[in-house]
N, C-alpha and C positions, 0 to 999 in steps of 0.2 A: 850749746847743741843742749835740744831737748828732746825726749821721745817720748811718742803717744803709746801709751799701756792699753794693749790689745786682748794681752792673754794673760790666762790666770799664769803661769811660770813666769812671764816678766813680773809682775805685778807683788809676786809672790820673793822673787828674790831682791825686790825694793822694799817689801817689809811692806807692803800696802794692805790696807782692807778693803773688802768688798762691800758696800751700803747698798741694801735692795730696798726700795720704799714704791708701797703697792697704791697704783694708779688710782684706787677707790677712796679710800679712806685713808691714804698717808701713812700709813703705820710704817716704820722705818725697824730691820733690823740689819747687823756687822757681823761678818765674817772675817776669820784670817786668808786674805787668799792663798797663802799656805795649805791650810785643812779645805780648799775647795779645789785646790790643784792636786793635790792628794786623791780626792775623790775621782774626780772630772775630767781627770789630764792635765798635765800643764802647756799644753799645746789647746787647750778651750778656748775659745774667744769669749769674752765676759760679755759681750752682746748677746750672747748664746744663751746664756743662762736661763732659768723656765723655774720661778718659785712663786708658789701657793701663797697667799695672804691666811697666815695662822688667824687673823680677828676676822675679817669679814669675806673671807673663804673668795676673794677676787679673782680678777687672770693675771697676768703675768707682771710680776712686780720689774722694777725698772732699776739696773746692778750698775751701779759707777765706781770705780777703784776710788780710794783716797787713804793720804798719810796723815797718820793722826801727829801732828806738831806737838813737839815734845814741852812747846813754852806755853801753850794752850791747851789742858788736857782736860778733860771735862769727864766726867765717868757715864758709862757706857756699857752696856752689856754687850758682850761680842760671841753668840752660837758656834756650835762645833757642831758639825755635819757628822752624821752614822751612817756606814751601810747594814742593813739588818738582814740578815738572810730568815728566807720564808719557811716556815716548818713545810714538812711533806718531803 
């Protein structure tokens, strides 16, 4: 039986990464699902995540979950999201 990974909590429990691709310039970024779940909440839908491209500042990127296979390791950068408190 297979299950569709739709929420950040489910992706985090299965140790998935979230890959975001810019529709304009095809720039890619990867995040740990657990990191995103700690900021946005475990019930948040992966499809509802919004990201702005750091290269072209284009529109919302498309976020997709994927599992890093240990037999096919490739070098990649995994970004860590943080919350920043505003001064004032």
